[in-house]
Structures are given as structure tokens and as C-alpha cells.
C-alpha positions in Angstrom: -19.6 7.2 5.8 -17.3 10.2 6.1 -15.3 11.8 3.2 -12.2 12.0 5.4 -10.3 9.8 7.9 -11.8 10.3 11.3 -11.5 9.1 14.9 -13.9 8.9 17.8 -12.9 8.8 21.6 -15.1 8.5 24.7 -14.6 9.9 28.2 -15.9 6.8 29.8 -18.3 4.0 29.3 -18.8 1.9 26.1 -19.6 2.7 22.5 -20.4 -0.1 20.1 -19.4 0.5 16.5 -20.4 -1.9 13.7 -18.5 -2.0 10.5 -19.2 -4.2 7.4 -18.0 -7.4 9.0 -16.8 -6.6 12.4 -18.0 -4.9 15.7 -15.8 -3.1 18.2 -16.4 -1.7 21.7 -14.8 1.7 22.2 -13.8 2.3 25.8 -11.8 4.8 27.8 -8.1 4.9 26.5 -9.0 3.9 23.0 -9.9 5.3 19.7 -12.2 4.1 16.9 -11.0 4.8 13.5 -13.4 5.4 10.5 -11.4 5.2 7.3 -12.6 7.3 4.3 -16.0 6.2 3.0 -16.2 3.2 5.4 -19.8 2.4 6.2 -20.5 2.1 9.9 -23.1 2.4 12.6 -22.8 3.3 16.2 -24.7 2.4 19.3 -24.2 4.1 22.7 -24.2 1.5 25.3 -23.3 3.7 28.4 -20.6 6.1 26.9 -20.4 9.6 28.3 -18.4 12.3 26.7 -17.5 11.9 23.0 -15.1 13.7 20.6 -15.2 13.2 16.9 -11.9 14.1 15.2 -11.9 14.7 11.4 -8.5 14.6 9.7 -8.0 17.2 6.9 -7.2 15.4 3.7 -4.5 18.0 2.7 -2.7 17.6 6.0 -2.9 13.8 5.7 -1.5 13.8 2.3 1.4 16.1 3.3 2.4 13.8 6.1 2.1 10.4 4.3 3.3 9.7 0.7 0.7 7.0 0.0 -2.9 6.8 0.9 -3.4 5.0 4.2 -5.9 2.7 5.9 -5.9 2.6 9.7 -6.8 -0.2 12.2 -10.4 0.3 13.4 -9.7 0.2 17.1 -6.5 1.7 18.6 -5.4 1.7 22.3 -4.0 5.0 23.5 -3.8 5.8 27.2 -5.4 9.0 28.3 -6.4 10.0 24.7 -9.7 11.6 25.8 -8.0 14.0 28.2 -5.4 14.8 25.5 -8.1 15.6 22.9 -10.0 17.6 25.5 -7.0 19.7 26.4 -6.2 20.4 22.7 -9.7 21.3 22.0 -10.2 23.7 25.0 -6.7 25.3 24.8 -7.0 25.8 20.9 -3.4 24.7 20.7 -3.2 21.8 18.2 0.5 21.5 17.6 1.1 18.9 20.3 -2.0 17.0 19.4 -1.0 17.0 15.7 2.3 15.3 16.6 0.3 12.6 18.6 -2.2 12.1 15.6 0.7 11.7 13.2 2.3 9.1 15.5 -1.0 7.3 16.0 -1.6 7.1 12.2 1.9 6.0 11.4 2.0 3.1 13.9 -1.6 1.9 13.2 -1.9 2.1 9.4 -0.8 0.5 6.2 -0.1 2.3 2.9 -2.1 1.6 -0.1 -0.8 1.2 -3.6 -0.9 4.6 -5.2 -1.9 3.3 -8.6 -4.8 1.2 -7.3 -5.8 4.1 -5.0 -5.9 6.6 -7.8 -8.3 4.2 -9.7 -10.6 4.0 -6.7 -10.4 7.8 -6.3 -11.5 8.3 -9.9 -14.4 5.9 -9.3 -15.4 7.9 -6.1 -15.1 11.2 -7.9 -17.4 10.0 -10.7 -19.9 8.5 -8.2 -20.1 11.7 -6.2 -20.6 13.9 -9.3 -23.3 11.7 -10.6 -24.9 10.4 -7.4 -28.4 11.7 -8.4 -28.3 9.6 -11.6 -28.7 5.8 -12.0 -25.1 4.6 -11.9 -23.9 1.2 -12.8 -20.4 -0.3 -12.8 -20.8 -0.7 -16.5 -21.2 3.0 -16.9 -18.1 3.7 -14.6 -16.0 1.1 -16.5 -16.8 2.5 -19.8 -16.1 6.1 -18.6 -12.7 5.3 -17.1 -11.9 2.7 -19.8 -11.2 -0.2 -17.5 -12.5 -3.8 -17.2 -15.5 -3.8 -14.8 -14.3 -6.9 -13.0 -11.0 -5.2 -12.4 -12.7 -2.1 -10.9 -15.0 -4.2 -8.7 -12.0 -6.1 -7.3 -9.9 -2.9 -6.6 -12.8 -1.1 -5.2 -13.8 -3.8 -2.8 -10.2 -4.4 -1.7 -9.9 -0.7 -0.7 -13.4 0.1 0.3 -14.6 -3.2 1.9 -17.8 -3.3 -0.2 -18.7 -3.4 -4.0 -19.2 -0.2 -6.0 -23.0 -0.9 -6.2 -23.3 -1.4 -2.4 -21.3 1.9 -1.9 -23.5 3.8 -4.4 -26.7 2.6 -2.8 -25.3 3.5 0.7 -24.3 6.9 -0.4 -27.6 7.7 -2.1 -29.4 6.9 1.2 -26.9 8.8 3.3 -27.1 11.9 1.1 -30.9 11.7 0.6 -31.4 11.3 4.4 -30.5 14.9 4.8 -33.2 15.9 2.3 -35.8 14.3 4.7 -35.4 17.5 6.8 -36.6 19.7 4.0 -40.3 20.3 4.4 -40.8 21.1 0.8 -39.7 17.6 -0.4 -41.7 14.5 -0.2 -40.6 10.9 -0.1 -41.7 10.7 -3.9 -39.6 13.7 -4.7 -36.5 12.3 -3.0 -37.0 8.8 -4.5 -37.2 10.4 -8.0 -34.2 12.7 -7.4 -31.9 9.8 -6.5 -33.1 7.5 -9.3 -35.0 5.0 -7.1 -37.9 3.1 -8.9 -40.6 4.7 -6.6 -41.2 5.7 -3.1 -41.8 2.0 -2.0 -38.3 1.1 -3.4 -36.7 4.0 -1.6 -38.3 3.2 1.7 -37.3 -0.5 1.5 -33.7 0.5 0.6 -33.5 3.1 3.4 -34.7 0.6 6.0 -32.2 -2.0 4.8 -29.4 0.5 5.6 -30.7 2.5 8.7 -32.8 -0.3 10.1 -35.8 2.2 10.4 -38.1 3.9 8.0 -37.5 7.4 6.7 -40.5 8.7 8.7 -39.1 7.3 12.0 -35.6 8.6 11.1 -37.0 12.1 10.5 -38.5 12.1 13.8 -35.4 10.9 15.6 -33.2 13.8 14.4 -32.6 16.5 17.1 -30.7 19.6 16.7 -29.6 21.8 19.6 
């Protein structure tokens, strides 16, 4: 998941992206859109050359009155070369116009009131992610009916608050695996899992591999 709207483009070949209920193949002359906090997983089939484009939230808010959700796959001829030119020339003004055009033509505006409620939920979750969080706790803090919050959250985010909380705990804690001074027991405790076994089982259900294998697969250059 990403905290901001983002796009991915490939130079050639195919990149498979799985979302909650749908899968897409990203090819040349297309973009894949990752909406805010949308869980996804990518698999490189034979793609070569990749750009990840993260949209600044302040810029997005200045261009669009309401929060927006974009289509997950968008066709746009020669988009890789356009992005490559903007990146290498350090001139973003033309690319900014293209991005604004792409977003405006391939998105829907969300209801501001509902979006604010979800934003409040997200803010609470992020601030308390190391604690044991339940929808009952969130509903009590925000003074809303829990069924109402679940419905609004799932409509906008594509998954329930509890599914999101679990995914976010695993995503954030995965970065902790690279810290040599932290054990799996420490990480499980810090993020309010029952024990190490519960953490490993939950991790595998989201990433498809164990924390140990995940740690070995990370490469930094």
C-alpha cells in the first residue's frame, strides 16, 4: 500500500499486478494506478524498464476539489518515453499537465463528507498502529456507529478496517525485519500480535512467504 496516489509504467514487456479482486497486465503504452492505501502485489513477467510515479497529496488537492479514485489500468500512448524525458530533463511542467489530464479523465470524485470520515479513521489507525486496534475502538473514538464506519471504509478502500489494519501492521513491521537488533518475538510484541507464531502465520497470509524468506529476498543497491 502507498500513502499517496501513484502510477507505474514499463518500457516493454509485461508486469502483472494483483489488487484485492482483480488482476491487470501492464504493458507498453499503459499505466497502472495504485490508489491511496490500496493493497496490491506485483509480479514481473518479462517487463523491462520501470518508473514509479508518486503524486504529492498537496498538489493533488490543489488540482481537484474532491478526493478522487482512479481506474487501475489506463491506456496512454508513449507514456514511458514521456516519463523518461521528464525525469532526465528535470523539467516537470509538461509532465504535470499530462498527469492532470490523465487523472481528470480516468477518475471519479468521492463524497467529501464520507472521505473525511475515512481520513479520520486512517489517521487514528496510523497513530495507533502498534496497539491492538478494533473497529469498536475507532467507532467509540470518532463517535460513529461501527457498521456505518465499516461500510464507508470498505466502499472507499476496498477492504474492511480490520483487513486494512492487519495489512498495514505487516507492511510496516516488514521494514523492521531488516533491523538486526529486533527478533521476530520483539516485532510480534511491538505490533500487538499474540505471539511469534501468530505473526509468522499472518505475514505468510499477506506476502505468501515467511518473514525469514522475505528478509533474505530484500536487496539494496
